N, C-alpha and C positions, 0 to 999 in steps of 0.2 A: 508467376507466383501470385496467389490470391492475397488480398489485404487481410490483416488480422481482424477477427471479430471482437477482440478485446478493446475496450475504451478506458478512458480515465475513470469512468463510473464503475467499471468492472474492478479496477484497482481499489477505488474508494470502498465499494461494498465488501470486497474480500477483507480489506484491512479492518473495516468496522466490525464485521462478524467475528473475525479472529480476535480482535481486542475485547469485545464483549464476552466471548467464550473463555478467554484465557487471561485477560489483563495485560497481555503482551502485544506489542506492535510488531508485525512481521517486517523483516528486513528485505532489502532489495533482492537478495538471492532467493529467498522464499517466494517473493512475488513473481520473479522470472520463472521459477519452477512451476508455480500454480497457473500462470498466465503465459504459456509459451507463445512465441512469435509476436508479442505485444510491441507496438511501436514505442521507442524510447521516450518520445515526447508525451505520449499518452501515459506512460508509466510515471514519469516525473510529475506531470500535472495531477494525476490521481493521488500520488503521495502528498503533494503540496495541499491539495484540497482536504485530505484527511487531517493533515497537521493543522490547518486553519480551524477545523471543527474541534479537534482534540485540545488545542491550546496548551495550557499548562496543567492539564489533568494529571494527577499522579499515576505513574506507570510502575507496575510490579517489577521489582528487581532493577529499577533505574534504566530500563531498556528504552532508549530514545532513538531507535534505529530506523525510524521512518524518514530520516534525512535523506534526500536524494543523492548525496555524495557517497 
């Protein structure tokens, strides 16, 4: 099996673009759908990186689903 081409930066960039376009943070299920075969460590670290940048920014609808849990 080949390693995944997706990295934590793929996750971060997807989350950033999705948030800018919609005001909503994608959840883990959406990320897994968009970035198939991503290593779980890369996924979690990308989500954490996005959360560090986002901080306490107000999110439409109260969606704070970028928690890796």
